[in-house]
C-alpha positions in Angstrom: 48.4 -25.4 98.0 47.0 -24.7 101.4 49.5 -25.7 104.0 47.3 -27.3 106.6 47.6 -30.2 109.0 46.6 -33.6 107.8 43.6 -35.3 109.5 44.4 -37.1 112.7 42.9 -40.3 111.2 45.6 -40.4 108.5 47.9 -42.8 110.3 45.1 -45.2 111.1 44.0 -45.2 107.4 47.6 -45.7 106.4 48.0 -48.8 108.7 44.7 -50.2 107.5 45.7 -49.7 103.9 49.2 -51.2 104.5 51.0 -48.0 103.4 53.5 -45.9 105.2 52.6 -42.7 107.1 54.8 -40.8 104.7 53.0 -42.1 101.6 49.7 -41.4 103.2 50.8 -37.8 103.9 51.9 -37.5 100.2 48.6 -38.9 99.1 46.7 -36.5 101.4 48.6 -33.5 99.9 47.8 -34.8 96.4 44.1 -35.1 97.3 44.1 -31.6 98.8 45.8 -30.2 95.7 43.2 -31.9 93.5 40.3 -30.6 95.6 41.7 -27.1 95.5 42.1 -27.3 91.7 38.6 -28.7 91.2 36.7 -26.4 93.6 38.9 -23.3 93.2 38.8 -23.0 97.0 40.9 -23.8 100.0 38.1 -23.9 102.6 34.5 -24.8 102.8 32.5 -28.0 103.0 32.7 -28.7 99.2 36.5 -28.4 99.3 36.9 -30.6 102.4 34.4 -33.2 101.3 36.1 -33.5 97.9 39.6 -33.7 99.6 38.6 -36.5 101.9 36.8 -38.4 99.1 39.8 -38.0 96.8 42.2 -39.1 99.5 40.2 -42.3 100.3 40.0 -43.1 96.6 43.7 -42.6 96.1 44.5 -44.7 99.2 42.3 -47.5 98.0 44.1 -47.4 94.6 47.5 -47.6 96.3 46.3 -50.4 98.6 45.2 -52.5 95.6 48.5 -52.3 93.8 50.1 -55.8 93.4 53.3 -54.7 95.1 51.5 -53.9 98.4 50.0 -57.3 99.1 48.7 -57.4 102.7 47.6 -60.1 105.0 44.5 -58.0 105.8 42.7 -56.3 102.9 42.5 -52.5 103.1 39.1 -51.2 104.2 37.0 -49.6 101.4 36.2 -46.3 103.1 35.1 -44.1 100.2 31.7 -45.7 99.9 31.1 -44.9 103.6 32.1 -41.3 103.1 29.8 -41.0 100.0 26.9 -42.6 101.9 27.3 -40.3 104.9 27.4 -37.3 102.5 24.2 -38.4 100.7 22.4 -39.0 104.0 23.3 -35.6 105.4 22.2 -34.0 102.2 18.9 -35.8 102.3 18.2 -34.6 105.9 19.1 -31.1 104.9 16.7 -31.3 101.9 14.0 -32.6 104.2 14.5 -29.8 106.6 14.4 -27.3 103.8 11.2 -28.7 102.4 9.6 -28.7 105.8 10.6 -25.1 106.3 9.1 -24.1 102.9 5.9 -26.0 103.7 5.4 -24.2 107.0 6.3 -20.9 105.5 3.8 -21.4 102.7 1.1 -22.6 105.2 1.6 -19.6 107.5 1.8 -17.2 104.6 -1.5 -18.5 103.3 -3.1 -18.4 106.7 -2.2 -14.8 107.6 -2.0 -13.3 104.1 -4.7 -14.9 102.1 -4.5 -14.0 98.4 -6.9 -11.2 97.3 -9.9 -12.4 95.3 -9.7 -11.5 91.7 
């Protein structure tokens, strides 16, 4: 497993979920290990995105255990991460489609197809 630093937001998530920092760190390591296994990588956006998504899912599962009843419910953060990922993918797709449109338009303008 890649031996890297945990995200700086880890203690905040642990407090909101009602779990200890030590447990949060163990859950982070588990999430990183799963992401490495699933992606076959230890770097890259796919790896980090999956690691964060897995971590939030695992923390939510831990926070919902009956033994860890809290006065304040744990925040459900994984939906926000998925939504943010979808939104950034949509903007990238829109930019890519715009680029292809302009490339096609300029190509047709300066290099008209030969008449058959």
